[in-house]
C-alpha positions in Angstrom: -46.7 -39.3 -71.9 -47.1 -42.9 -70.6 -50.3 -44.8 -71.4 -52.2 -47.7 -69.9 -50.9 -49.8 -72.8 -47.4 -48.9 -71.8 -48.2 -50.0 -68.2 -49.6 -53.3 -69.6 -46.4 -53.8 -71.6 -44.2 -53.3 -68.5 -46.4 -55.4 -66.2 -46.9 -58.3 -68.5 -43.1 -58.8 -68.7 -43.1 -59.7 -65.0 -43.4 -63.4 -64.1 -47.0 -64.7 -63.9 -48.5 -61.2 -64.2 -51.9 -61.1 -65.7 -54.4 -58.4 -66.9 -58.0 -58.6 -65.9 -61.0 -56.3 -65.9 -62.3 -55.3 -62.5 -65.3 -52.9 -62.2 -64.8 -51.8 -65.8 -61.1 -50.9 -65.3 -57.9 -52.7 -66.2 -56.2 -54.4 -63.3 -52.9 -56.2 -63.2 -52.3 -59.0 -60.8 -50.0 -61.8 -59.8 -51.2 -65.0 -58.2 -54.7 -63.6 -58.0 -53.6 -60.4 -56.1 -54.0 -57.1 -57.8 -51.0 -54.8 -57.6 -51.8 -52.1 -60.1 -55.1 -50.8 -61.5 -56.6 -47.9 -63.4 -58.0 -45.5 -60.8 -59.9 -42.5 -62.2 -60.8 -39.9 -59.6 -64.4 -40.0 -58.5 -66.5 -36.8 -58.0 -66.0 -37.2 -54.3 -62.2 -37.5 -54.8 -62.2 -34.3 -56.9 -64.3 -32.4 -54.4 -61.7 -33.2 -51.7 -59.1 -31.3 -53.7 -60.9 -28.1 -52.7 -59.4 -25.1 -54.5 -56.4 -27.1 -55.7 -56.6 -28.6 -59.2 -56.7 -32.4 -59.3 -54.4 -34.1 -61.8 -56.0 -34.5 -65.2 -55.5 -37.5 -67.4 -55.0 -41.1 -66.6 -54.2 -42.3 -63.1 -52.8 -45.6 -62.0 -52.9 -47.0 -58.5 -50.0 -49.2 -57.5 -49.5 -51.2 -54.2 -46.4 -50.6 -52.1 -45.0 -52.9 -49.4 -46.1 -50.8 -46.4 -47.0 -47.3 -45.3 -43.4 -46.4 -44.7 -42.6 -47.2 -48.3 -45.6 -45.2 -49.4 -44.3 -42.1 -47.6 -40.9 -42.5 -49.1 -42.3 -43.0 -52.7 -44.5 -39.9 -52.3 -41.6 -37.8 -51.0 -39.2 -39.0 -53.8 -41.4 -38.0 -56.7 -44.2 -35.6 -55.7 -44.8 -34.3 -59.2 -46.0 -37.7 -60.4 -46.9 -39.7 -57.3 -49.7 -38.7 -54.9 -52.4 -40.0 -52.6 -56.0 -39.0 -51.7 -57.9 -39.4 -48.4 -59.6 -42.6 -49.8 -56.1 -44.2 -49.6 -55.2 -43.1 -46.1 -53.9 -46.1 -44.2 -53.7 -48.2 -47.3 -50.4 -49.2 -48.8 -50.8 -47.9 -52.4 -49.9 -44.7 -54.3 -51.5 -43.0 -57.2 -49.5 -42.2 -60.3 -50.3 -39.4 -62.7 -49.3 -41.0 -66.0 -49.0 -37.6 -67.7 -46.2 -36.7 -65.3 -44.3 -39.9 -64.5 -41.1 -41.0 -66.3 -41.0 -44.5 -67.7 -38.2 -45.5 -65.4 -40.1 -44.3 -62.3 -43.2 -46.1 -63.4 -41.3 -49.3 -64.2 -39.7 -49.2 -60.7 -43.1 -48.6 -59.0 -44.7 -51.5 -61.0 -41.9 -53.9 -60.1 -42.1 -52.8 -56.4 -45.9 -53.4 -56.5 -45.4 -56.8 -58.1 -42.8 -57.7 -55.4 -45.2 -56.6 -52.7 -47.9 -58.9 -54.0 -46.1 -61.9 -55.6 -45.6 -65.2 -53.7 -42.1 -65.8 -52.2 -41.3 -68.4 -54.8 -41.7 -65.8 -57.6 -40.0 -63.0 -55.8 -37.0 -65.1 -54.9 -36.5 -66.3 -58.4 -37.0 -62.8 -59.8 -34.5 -61.2 -57.4 -31.9 -63.9 -58.0 -31.8 -63.5 -61.8 
């Protein structure tokens, strides 16, 4: 099982990534742009699941580059990556930390960082 401390360890290894608190939850950003954050399900979110059981345990939201990438990420790993109506039209996915592998999480975090970091950082990162 992956924890938010594991997330922090992965994120803080990325150039200029920082951890802040936003609305009482841990958020990770680069150049002032949040790209990953704790995202517990609200009562309204849970109600929208209807008869289906919502994931239990910690949930992380991570930005993706665009809505096409979002659909690809959701299709590639449906047991750990999901979305909710609140995120319709927004380029981010939710990750059930109890179900995700460390490698899939690391890839999602790097992709989220790349989607948010300024070009000078992404170019240097990709060229290393």
